[in-house]
DOVEXLO-84215 format. One record per atom (N, C-alpha, C): residue number from 1; residue in one letter; atom name; x, y negated, z negated. Coordinates in steps of 0.2 Angstrom, whole numbers. Layout:
N
<rec><pos>NUM</pos><code>a</code><site>CA</site><X>X</X><Y>Y</Y><Z>Z</Z></rec>
...
end
This chain:
57
<rec><pos>1</pos><code>m</code><site>N</site><X>79</X><Y>9</Y><Z>109</Z></rec>
<rec><pos>1</pos><code>m</code><site>CA</site><X>77</X><Y>0</Y><Z>106</Z></rec>
<rec><pos>1</pos><code>m</code><site>C</site><X>72</X><Y>1</Y><Z>101</Z></rec>
<rec><pos>2</pos><code>n</code><site>N</site><X>74</X><Y>-3</Y><Z>93</Z></rec>
<rec><pos>2</pos><code>n</code><site>CA</site><X>67</X><Y>-4</Y><Z>93</Z></rec>
<rec><pos>2</pos><code>n</code><site>C</site><X>59</X><Y>-5</Y><Z>92</Z></rec>
<rec><pos>3</pos><code>t</code><site>N</site><X>59</X><Y>-6</Y><Z>91</Z></rec>
<rec><pos>3</pos><code>t</code><site>CA</site><X>50</X><Y>-5</Y><Z>86</Z></rec>
<rec><pos>3</pos><code>t</code><site>C</site><X>49</X><Y>-7</Y><Z>82</Z></rec>
<rec><pos>4</pos><code>f</code><site>N</site><X>44</X><Y>-11</Y><Z>81</Z></rec>
<rec><pos>4</pos><code>f</code><site>CA</site><X>40</X><Y>-15</Y><Z>76</Z></rec>
<rec><pos>4</pos><code>f</code><site>C</site><X>34</X><Y>-17</Y><Z>80</Z></rec>
<rec><pos>5</pos><code>e</code><site>N</site><X>32</X><Y>-16</Y><Z>69</Z></rec>
<rec><pos>5</pos><code>e</code><site>CA</site><X>23</X><Y>-17</Y><Z>71</Z></rec>
<rec><pos>5</pos><code>e</code><site>C</site><X>20</X><Y>-24</Y><Z>68</Z></rec>
<rec><pos>6</pos><code>y</code><site>N</site><X>17</X><Y>-30</Y><Z>63</Z></rec>
<rec><pos>6</pos><code>y</code><site>CA</site><X>17</X><Y>-35</Y><Z>63</Z></rec>
<rec><pos>6</pos><code>y</code><site>C</site><X>7</X><Y>-35</Y><Z>67</Z></rec>
<rec><pos>7</pos><code>e</code><site>N</site><X>5</X><Y>-39</Y><Z>58</Z></rec>
<rec><pos>7</pos><code>e</code><site>CA</site><X>-2</X><Y>-41</Y><Z>60</Z></rec>
<rec><pos>7</pos><code>e</code><site>C</site><X>2</X><Y>-48</Y><Z>57</Z></rec>
<rec><pos>8</pos><code>v</code><site>N</site><X>-6</X><Y>-53</Y><Z>64</Z></rec>
<rec><pos>8</pos><code>v</code><site>CA</site><X>-6</X><Y>-61</Y><Z>65</Z></rec>
<rec><pos>8</pos><code>v</code><site>C</site><X>-6</X><Y>-63</Y><Z>56</Z></rec>
<rec><pos>9</pos><code>c</code><site>N</site><X>-7</X><Y>-65</Y><Z>48</Z></rec>
<rec><pos>9</pos><code>c</code><site>CA</site><X>-8</X><Y>-68</Y><Z>47</Z></rec>
<rec><pos>9</pos><code>c</code><site>C</site><X>-9</X><Y>-74</Y><Z>43</Z></rec>
<rec><pos>10</pos><code>s</code><site>N</site><X>-8</X><Y>-80</Y><Z>48</Z></rec>
<rec><pos>10</pos><code>s</code><site>CA</site><X>-9</X><Y>-82</Y><Z>49</Z></rec>
<rec><pos>10</pos><code>s</code><site>C</site><X>-10</X><Y>-90</Y><Z>54</Z></rec>
<rec><pos>11</pos><code>i</code><site>N</site><X>-9</X><Y>-95</Y><Z>60</Z></rec>
<rec><pos>11</pos><code>i</code><site>CA</site><X>-10</X><Y>-96</Y><Z>64</Z></rec>
<rec><pos>11</pos><code>i</code><site>C</site><X>-11</X><Y>-103</Y><Z>60</Z></rec>
<rec><pos>12</pos><code>d</code><site>N</site><X>-4</X><Y>-107</Y><Z>65</Z></rec>
<rec><pos>12</pos><code>d</code><site>CA</site><X>-5</X><Y>-113</Y><Z>61</Z></rec>
<rec><pos>12</pos><code>d</code><site>C</site><X>-1</X><Y>-118</Y><Z>67</Z></rec>
<rec><pos>13</pos><code>g</code><site>N</site><X>-7</X><Y>-121</Y><Z>72</Z></rec>
<rec><pos>13</pos><code>g</code><site>CA</site><X>-3</X><Y>-126</Y><Z>76</Z></rec>
<rec><pos>13</pos><code>g</code><site>C</site><X>-3</X><Y>-119</Y><Z>82</Z></rec>
<rec><pos>14</pos><code>d</code><site>N</site><X>4</X><Y>-121</Y><Z>83</Z></rec>
<rec><pos>14</pos><code>d</code><site>CA</site><X>11</X><Y>-121</Y><Z>91</Z></rec>
<rec><pos>14</pos><code>d</code><site>C</site><X>10</X><Y>-115</Y><Z>86</Z></rec>
<rec><pos>15</pos><code>y</code><site>N</site><X>11</X><Y>-111</Y><Z>79</Z></rec>
<rec><pos>15</pos><code>y</code><site>CA</site><X>16</X><Y>-107</Y><Z>77</Z></rec>
<rec><pos>15</pos><code>y</code><site>C</site><X>10</X><Y>-103</Y><Z>75</Z></rec>
<rec><pos>16</pos><code>a</code><site>N</site><X>11</X><Y>-96</Y><Z>75</Z></rec>
<rec><pos>16</pos><code>a</code><site>CA</site><X>7</X><Y>-89</Y><Z>71</Z></rec>
<rec><pos>16</pos><code>a</code><site>C</site><X>11</X><Y>-87</Y><Z>64</Z></rec>
<rec><pos>17</pos><code>n</code><site>N</site><X>12</X><Y>-84</Y><Z>59</Z></rec>
<rec><pos>17</pos><code>n</code><site>CA</site><X>16</X><Y>-82</Y><Z>53</Z></rec>
<rec><pos>17</pos><code>n</code><site>C</site><X>13</X><Y>-75</Y><Z>54</Z></rec>
<rec><pos>18</pos><code>l</code><site>N</site><X>18</X><Y>-69</Y><Z>56</Z></rec>
<rec><pos>18</pos><code>l</code><site>CA</site><X>18</X><Y>-62</Y><Z>58</Z></rec>
<rec><pos>18</pos><code>l</code><site>C</site><X>21</X><Y>-58</Y><Z>52</Z></rec>
<rec><pos>19</pos><code>k</code><site>N</site><X>16</X><Y>-52</Y><Z>50</Z></rec>
<rec><pos>19</pos><code>k</code><site>CA</site><X>20</X><Y>-51</Y><Z>45</Z></rec>
<rec><pos>19</pos><code>k</code><site>C</site><X>20</X><Y>-42</Y><Z>44</Z></rec>
<rec><pos>20</pos><code>r</code><site>N</site><X>25</X><Y>-38</Y><Z>44</Z></rec>
<rec><pos>20</pos><code>r</code><site>CA</site><X>31</X><Y>-30</Y><Z>50</Z></rec>
<rec><pos>20</pos><code>r</code><site>C</site><X>22</X><Y>-27</Y><Z>43</Z></rec>
<rec><pos>21</pos><code>i</code><site>N</site><X>20</X><Y>-24</Y><Z>48</Z></rec>
<rec><pos>21</pos><code>i</code><site>CA</site><X>17</X><Y>-18</Y><Z>44</Z></rec>
<rec><pos>21</pos><code>i</code><site>C</site><X>20</X><Y>-9</Y><Z>44</Z></rec>
<rec><pos>22</pos><code>d</code><site>N</site><X>24</X><Y>-8</Y><Z>45</Z></rec>
<rec><pos>22</pos><code>d</code><site>CA</site><X>25</X><Y>-3</Y><Z>50</Z></rec>
<rec><pos>22</pos><code>d</code><site>C</site><X>31</X><Y>0</Y><Z>44</Z></rec>
<rec><pos>23</pos><code>m</code><site>N</site><X>35</X><Y>-7</Y><Z>38</Z></rec>
<rec><pos>23</pos><code>m</code><site>CA</site><X>37</X><Y>-7</Y><Z>32</Z></rec>
<rec><pos>23</pos><code>m</code><site>C</site><X>35</X><Y>-12</Y><Z>28</Z></rec>
<rec><pos>24</pos><code>e</code><site>N</site><X>38</X><Y>-8</Y><Z>22</Z></rec>
<rec><pos>24</pos><code>e</code><site>CA</site><X>36</X><Y>-13</Y><Z>15</Z></rec>
<rec><pos>24</pos><code>e</code><site>C</site><X>39</X><Y>-18</Y><Z>17</Z></rec>
<rec><pos>25</pos><code>s</code><site>N</site><X>37</X><Y>-24</Y><Z>15</Z></rec>
<rec><pos>25</pos><code>s</code><site>CA</site><X>39</X><Y>-31</Y><Z>15</Z></rec>
<rec><pos>25</pos><code>s</code><site>C</site><X>34</X><Y>-37</Y><Z>14</Z></rec>
<rec><pos>26</pos><code>d</code><site>N</site><X>37</X><Y>-44</Y><Z>11</Z></rec>
<rec><pos>26</pos><code>d</code><site>CA</site><X>35</X><Y>-45</Y><Z>8</Z></rec>
<rec><pos>26</pos><code>d</code><site>C</site><X>34</X><Y>-53</Y><Z>14</Z></rec>
<rec><pos>27</pos><code>e</code><site>N</site><X>39</X><Y>-51</Y><Z>15</Z></rec>
<rec><pos>27</pos><code>e</code><site>CA</site><X>42</X><Y>-61</Y><Z>21</Z></rec>
<rec><pos>27</pos><code>e</code><site>C</site><X>36</X><Y>-58</Y><Z>27</Z></rec>
<rec><pos>28</pos><code>t</code><site>N</site><X>37</X><Y>-66</Y><Z>29</Z></rec>
<rec><pos>28</pos><code>t</code><site>CA</site><X>32</X><Y>-67</Y><Z>37</Z></rec>
<rec><pos>28</pos><code>t</code><site>C</site><X>37</X><Y>-70</Y><Z>42</Z></rec>
<rec><pos>29</pos><code>k</code><site>N</site><X>34</X><Y>-69</Y><Z>45</Z></rec>
<rec><pos>29</pos><code>k</code><site>CA</site><X>41</X><Y>-74</Y><Z>54</Z></rec>
<rec><pos>29</pos><code>k</code><site>C</site><X>38</X><Y>-76</Y><Z>55</Z></rec>
<rec><pos>30</pos><code>l</code><site>N</site><X>38</X><Y>-82</Y><Z>56</Z></rec>
<rec><pos>30</pos><code>l</code><site>CA</site><X>36</X><Y>-89</Y><Z>62</Z></rec>
<rec><pos>30</pos><code>l</code><site>C</site><X>38</X><Y>-86</Y><Z>67</Z></rec>
<rec><pos>31</pos><code>v</code><site>N</site><X>34</X><Y>-88</Y><Z>71</Z></rec>
<rec><pos>31</pos><code>v</code><site>CA</site><X>33</X><Y>-85</Y><Z>76</Z></rec>
<rec><pos>31</pos><code>v</code><site>C</site><X>28</X><Y>-91</Y><Z>83</Z></rec>
<rec><pos>32</pos><code>a</code><site>N</site><X>33</X><Y>-93</Y><Z>88</Z></rec>
<rec><pos>32</pos><code>a</code><site>CA</site><X>29</X><Y>-99</Y><Z>94</Z></rec>
<rec><pos>32</pos><code>a</code><site>C</site><X>23</X><Y>-98</Y><Z>95</Z></rec>
<rec><pos>33</pos><code>r</code><site>N</site><X>18</X><Y>-96</Y><Z>98</Z></rec>
<rec><pos>33</pos><code>r</code><site>CA</site><X>11</X><Y>-92</Y><Z>101</Z></rec>
<rec><pos>33</pos><code>r</code><site>C</site><X>14</X><Y>-92</Y><Z>106</Z></rec>
<rec><pos>34</pos><code>a</code><site>N</site><X>15</X><Y>-94</Y><Z>110</Z></rec>
<rec><pos>34</pos><code>a</code><site>CA</site><X>18</X><Y>-94</Y><Z>120</Z></rec>
<rec><pos>34</pos><code>a</code><site>C</site><X>23</X><Y>-89</Y><Z>120</Z></rec>
<rec><pos>35</pos><code>l</code><site>N</site><X>25</X><Y>-85</Y><Z>115</Z></rec>
<rec><pos>35</pos><code>l</code><site>CA</site><X>28</X><Y>-79</Y><Z>116</Z></rec>
<rec><pos>35</pos><code>l</code><site>C</site><X>22</X><Y>-73</Y><Z>115</Z></rec>
<rec><pos>36</pos><code>l</code><site>N</site><X>16</X><Y>-74</Y><Z>110</Z></rec>
<rec><pos>36</pos><code>l</code><site>CA</site><X>12</X><Y>-71</Y><Z>109</Z></rec>
<rec><pos>36</pos><code>l</code><site>C</site><X>8</X><Y>-70</Y><Z>112</Z></rec>
<rec><pos>37</pos><code>p</code><site>N</site><X>1</X><Y>-64</Y><Z>112</Z></rec>
<rec><pos>37</pos><code>p</code><site>CA</site><X>-3</X><Y>-64</Y><Z>121</Z></rec>
<rec><pos>37</pos><code>p</code><site>C</site><X>-8</X><Y>-71</Y><Z>117</Z></rec>
<rec><pos>38</pos><code>p</code><site>N</site><X>-10</X><Y>-74</Y><Z>120</Z></rec>
<rec><pos>38</pos><code>p</code><site>CA</site><X>-16</X><Y>-80</Y><Z>118</Z></rec>
<rec><pos>38</pos><code>p</code><site>C</site><X>-21</X><Y>-76</Y><Z>113</Z></rec>
<rec><pos>39</pos><code>e</code><site>N</site><X>-26</X><Y>-70</Y><Z>117</Z></rec>
<rec><pos>39</pos><code>e</code><site>CA</site><X>-32</X><Y>-69</Y><Z>115</Z></rec>
<rec><pos>39</pos><code>e</code><site>C</site><X>-30</X><Y>-65</Y><Z>105</Z></rec>
<rec><pos>40</pos><code>i</code><site>N</site><X>-22</X><Y>-71</Y><Z>103</Z></rec>
<rec><pos>40</pos><code>i</code><site>CA</site><X>-21</X><Y>-67</Y><Z>95</Z></rec>
<rec><pos>40</pos><code>i</code><site>C</site><X>-28</X><Y>-72</Y><Z>91</Z></rec>
<rec><pos>41</pos><code>m</code><site>N</site><X>-29</X><Y>-66</Y><Z>84</Z></rec>
<rec><pos>41</pos><code>m</code><site>CA</site><X>-32</X><Y>-75</Y><Z>80</Z></rec>
<rec><pos>41</pos><code>m</code><site>C</site><X>-26</X><Y>-72</Y><Z>76</Z></rec>
<rec><pos>42</pos><code>e</code><site>N</site><X>-33</X><Y>-72</Y><Z>70</Z></rec>
<rec><pos>42</pos><code>e</code><site>CA</site><X>-29</X><Y>-69</Y><Z>62</Z></rec>
<rec><pos>42</pos><code>e</code><site>C</site><X>-33</X><Y>-62</Y><Z>63</Z></rec>
<rec><pos>43</pos><code>g</code><site>N</site><X>-27</X><Y>-55</Y><Z>61</Z></rec>
<rec><pos>43</pos><code>g</code><site>CA</site><X>-30</X><Y>-51</Y><Z>57</Z></rec>
<rec><pos>43</pos><code>g</code><site>C</site><X>-27</X><Y>-46</Y><Z>65</Z></rec>
<rec><pos>44</pos><code>t</code><site>N</site><X>-23</X><Y>-48</Y><Z>69</Z></rec>
<rec><pos>44</pos><code>t</code><site>CA</site><X>-23</X><Y>-43</Y><Z>75</Z></rec>
<rec><pos>44</pos><code>t</code><site>C</site><X>-16</X><Y>-45</Y><Z>75</Z></rec>
<rec><pos>45</pos><code>k</code><site>N</site><X>-15</X><Y>-36</Y><Z>79</Z></rec>
<rec><pos>45</pos><code>k</code><site>CA</site><X>-10</X><Y>-33</Y><Z>75</Z></rec>
<rec><pos>45</pos><code>k</code><site>C</site><X>-3</X><Y>-31</Y><Z>82</Z></rec>
<rec><pos>46</pos><code>l</code><site>N</site><X>1</X><Y>-31</Y><Z>82</Z></rec>
<rec><pos>46</pos><code>l</code><site>CA</site><X>2</X><Y>-32</Y><Z>87</Z></rec>
<rec><pos>46</pos><code>l</code><site>C</site><X>12</X><Y>-29</Y><Z>90</Z></rec>
<rec><pos>47</pos><code>k</code><site>N</site><X>12</X><Y>-24</Y><Z>95</Z></rec>
<rec><pos>47</pos><code>k</code><site>CA</site><X>19</X><Y>-24</Y><Z>94</Z></rec>
<rec><pos>47</pos><code>k</code><site>C</site><X>23</X><Y>-26</Y><Z>99</Z></rec>
<rec><pos>48</pos><code>y</code><site>N</site><X>29</X><Y>-28</Y><Z>97</Z></rec>
<rec><pos>48</pos><code>y</code><site>CA</site><X>37</X><Y>-26</Y><Z>97</Z></rec>
<rec><pos>48</pos><code>y</code><site>C</site><X>42</X><Y>-25</Y><Z>98</Z></rec>
<rec><pos>49</pos><code>e</code><site>N</site><X>43</X><Y>-25</Y><Z>106</Z></rec>
<rec><pos>49</pos><code>e</code><site>CA</site><X>48</X><Y>-19</Y><Z>108</Z></rec>
<rec><pos>49</pos><code>e</code><site>C</site><X>46</X><Y>-22</Y><Z>114</Z></rec>
<rec><pos>50</pos><code>m</code><site>N</site><X>56</X><Y>-21</Y><Z>113</Z></rec>
<rec><pos>50</pos><code>m</code><site>CA</site><X>62</X><Y>-26</Y><Z>124</Z></rec>
<rec><pos>50</pos><code>m</code><site>C</site><X>54</X><Y>-33</Y><Z>123</Z></rec>
<rec><pos>51</pos><code>m</code><site>N</site><X>60</X><Y>-38</Y><Z>116</Z></rec>
<rec><pos>51</pos><code>m</code><site>CA</site><X>59</X><Y>-44</Y><Z>116</Z></rec>
<rec><pos>51</pos><code>m</code><site>C</site><X>52</X><Y>-46</Y><Z>121</Z></rec>
<rec><pos>52</pos><code>q</code><site>N</site><X>42</X><Y>-43</Y><Z>118</Z></rec>
<rec><pos>52</pos><code>q</code><site>CA</site><X>36</X><Y>-44</Y><Z>122</Z></rec>
<rec><pos>52</pos><code>q</code><site>C</site><X>34</X><Y>-42</Y><Z>114</Z></rec>
<rec><pos>53</pos><code>y</code><site>N</site><X>27</X><Y>-44</Y><Z>112</Z></rec>
<rec><pos>53</pos><code>y</code><site>CA</site><X>22</X><Y>-42</Y><Z>109</Z></rec>
<rec><pos>53</pos><code>y</code><site>C</site><X>16</X><Y>-42</Y><Z>112</Z></rec>
<rec><pos>54</pos><code>e</code><site>N</site><X>14</X><Y>-34</Y><Z>109</Z></rec>
<rec><pos>54</pos><code>e</code><site>CA</site><X>8</X><Y>-34</Y><Z>115</Z></rec>
<rec><pos>54</pos><code>e</code><site>C</site><X>4</X><Y>-31</Y><Z>108</Z></rec>
<rec><pos>55</pos><code>i</code><site>N</site><X>-1</X><Y>-33</Y><Z>111</Z></rec>
<rec><pos>55</pos><code>i</code><site>CA</site><X>-11</X><Y>-30</Y><Z>104</Z></rec>
<rec><pos>55</pos><code>i</code><site>C</site><X>-9</X><Y>-22</Y><Z>107</Z></rec>
<rec><pos>56</pos><code>i</code><site>N</site><X>-9</X><Y>-21</Y><Z>101</Z></rec>
<rec><pos>56</pos><code>i</code><site>CA</site><X>-13</X><Y>-12</Y><Z>99</Z></rec>
<rec><pos>56</pos><code>i</code><site>C</site><X>-21</X><Y>-17</Y><Z>93</Z></rec>
<rec><pos>57</pos><code>a</code><site>N</site><X>-23</X><Y>-7</Y><Z>97</Z></rec>
<rec><pos>57</pos><code>a</code><site>CA</site><X>-26</X><Y>-3</Y><Z>93</Z></rec>
<rec><pos>57</pos><code>a</code><site>C</site><X>-27</X><Y>-6</Y><Z>85</Z></rec>
end
């Protein structure tokens, strides 16, 4: 199973823009906040694995 790492770039209401940090990419991904841990804020780093996001240090 693949694992991806993201950083929360911005939060806009019920959505967050995530930027991939485990590879070079300028694209962002729009994700519903309901799918993310509730305590996220801009700059939070996330791991996506097995269809779930979790905060990483």
